[in-house]
C-alpha positions in Angstrom: -12.1 -10.7 9.8 -9.0 -11.4 11.8 -6.7 -11.1 8.7 -8.4 -7.7 7.7 -7.6 -6.4 11.3 -4.1 -7.5 11.1 -3.6 -5.8 7.7 -5.4 -2.6 9.0 -3.3 -2.5 12.1 -0.1 -3.0 10.0 -0.8 -0.1 7.7 -2.8 2.4 10.0 0.2 4.2 11.3 1.4 5.0 7.7 -1.8 7.3 7.4 -0.6 9.1 10.5 2.5 10.0 8.1 0.2 11.1 5.4 -1.8 13.3 7.7 1.5 14.8 9.0 2.6 15.4 5.4 -0.7 17.2 4.8 -0.3 19.3 7.9 3.3 20.2 6.8 2.0 21.5 3.5 -0.9 23.4 5.2 1.3 25.2 7.8 4.4 25.3 5.9 6.4 23.1 8.1 9.6 21.7 6.9 9.4 24.3 4.1 13.3 24.2 3.5 12.7 20.7 2.2 9.9 21.5 -0.1 12.3 21.0 -3.0 11.4 18.7 -5.8 13.3 15.3 -5.8 14.1 15.6 -9.4 15.5 18.9 -9.1 13.6 20.0 -12.2 15.6 17.7 -14.4 13.9 16.9 -17.5 13.6 13.4 -19.4 12.6 13.7 -23.0 11.8 17.3 -22.3 9.3 16.4 -19.6 9.9 16.5 -15.8 11.0 13.2 -14.2 8.7 13.3 -11.3 7.1 16.8 -11.0 7.2 19.6 -8.4 4.9 17.7 -6.3 7.3 14.9 -5.2 9.5 16.7 -2.7 12.1 15.7 0.2 9.5 17.1 2.5 7.0 14.8 1.4 9.3 11.6 1.9 10.8 12.9 5.4 7.2 13.9 6.6 5.7 10.6 6.0 8.7 9.0 7.3 8.5 11.0 10.6 4.8 10.6 10.9 4.9 6.9 10.3 7.5 6.5 13.1 5.2 8.5 15.3 2.3 6.4 14.3 3.8 3.2 14.9 5.4 4.5 18.4 1.8 5.7 19.4 0.5 2.3 18.4 2.8 0.6 20.7 1.2 2.4 23.6 -1.9 0.3 22.9 -0.3 -3.4 22.4 -3.7 -4.9 21.5 -4.0 -2.6 18.4 -0.3 -3.4 17.4 0.4 -6.4 15.2 1.9 -9.2 17.3 5.2 -9.2 15.3 6.0 -5.6 16.3 5.1 -6.1 19.9 8.4 -7.7 20.6 10.6 -5.0 19.1 12.3 -2.5 21.2 11.3 1.1 20.6 14.5 2.0 18.8 14.0 -0.9 16.2 10.2 -0.1 16.0 11.0 3.6 15.2 13.7 2.7 12.8 11.7 0.2 10.9 8.7 2.5 10.8 10.7 5.5 9.5 12.2 3.3 6.9 8.7 2.0 6.1 7.2 5.4 5.6 10.2 6.6 3.5 9.8 3.7 1.1 6.2 4.0 0.9 6.7 7.6 -0.4 9.6 6.6 -2.8 7.5 3.9 -4.3 5.1 6.5 -5.8 7.9 7.9 -7.9 7.6 5.4 -10.7 3.9 6.1 -11.0 4.7 9.9 -11.3 7.4 9.3 -13.7 5.0 7.3 -16.0 2.3 10.0 -15.7 4.8 12.9 -16.6 6.1 11.0 -19.5 2.7 10.4 -20.8 2.0 14.2 -20.0 -0.6 13.7 -17.4 -0.7 16.4 -15.0 -0.3 16.0 -11.3 -3.5 15.1 -9.9 -5.2 14.6 -13.1 -6.6 11.2 -14.2 -5.5 9.5 -17.5 -8.0 9.0 -20.3 -9.1 5.7 -22.1 -7.4 2.5 -21.1 -4.8 4.3 -19.1 -7.4 5.7 -16.5 -7.9 2.0 -15.1 -4.2 1.3 -15.0 -3.2 4.5 -13.2 -6.4 4.1 -10.8 -5.2 0.7 -9.8 -1.5 1.9 -9.7 -2.4 4.9 -7.5 -4.1 2.7 -5.0 -1.2 0.0 -4.6 1.9 2.0 -5.0 2.1 3.4 -1.5 1.3 0.1 0.5 3.2 -1.9 -1.9 6.3 0.2 -1.2 5.8 -0.2 2.5 5.4 -3.9 2.1 8.6 -4.2 -0.2 10.5 -2.3 2.5 9.4 -5.0 4.9 10.4 -7.8 2.6 13.9 -6.2 2.0 14.6 -6.3 5.7 13.5 -9.9 5.1 16.2 -11.5 7.3 14.5 -10.3 10.6 11.6 -12.1 12.1 9.5 -9.0 11.7 9.5 -8.7 7.8 9.4 -12.4 7.3 6.2 -12.7 9.5 4.4 -9.7 7.4 4.4 -11.8 4.1 1.0 -12.7 2.9 0.5 -16.1 1.6 -2.5 -17.5 -0.4 -4.8 -20.2 1.2 -7.4 -22.2 -0.5 -10.7 -22.7 1.4 -13.5 -25.1 0.3 -16.9 -23.4 1.0 -20.5 -23.7 0.0 -19.9 -21.6 -3.0 -16.9 -23.7 -4.3 -13.2 -22.9 -3.9 -12.1 -19.5 -2.7 -8.7 -17.9 -2.3 -8.3 -16.1 0.9 -5.3 -14.3 2.0 -3.6 -14.5 5.4 -0.5 -13.5 7.2 2.0 -16.3 7.3 4.1 -16.6 10.5 6.2 -19.3 9.0 7.3 -17.7 5.7 11.0 -17.1 5.1 12.3 -14.4 3.0 16.1 -14.5 2.2 18.6 -17.2 2.6 17.7 -20.0 5.0 20.3 -20.9 7.5 21.1 -24.6 7.3 22.1 -25.3 11.0 
């Protein structure tokens, strides 16, 4: 249960970014940035990402995520321990980048769907349905986690790595996942 609370506290502020993006769409905020990222360029006579992937989406989720993590810091017990030690500017910078990376990580999914002529918001048929369902669920958080790992030299990102742990229980071996506080990403200093 503790691990689930850690993961939830890590990703909750990203949803603030998604909510802010929804408000931007509904009320027309940041309208000047509602320009498709692919600039309507075609690949094989199909859009690269489609009209729904805009600069406004990336910026809105990044700003909303930065706000979400900043608000979370007002209640330190709700904040992942690894983020508590960060100064506000570092927290805002990392969370802004985290939100932008999470949105940009959806571009591969959109590209594949457009190339397979699957309309924005539509489900794929056949075997592709399961593939894209899973892909739709993991692309956003995976992009955010990849951003954390890319910043890997800091103690923040290296503490966010999730490592598998085997536990022997009454029903046999079970694989659980827990955050690793001792994981190292990137080159290890040999001091």
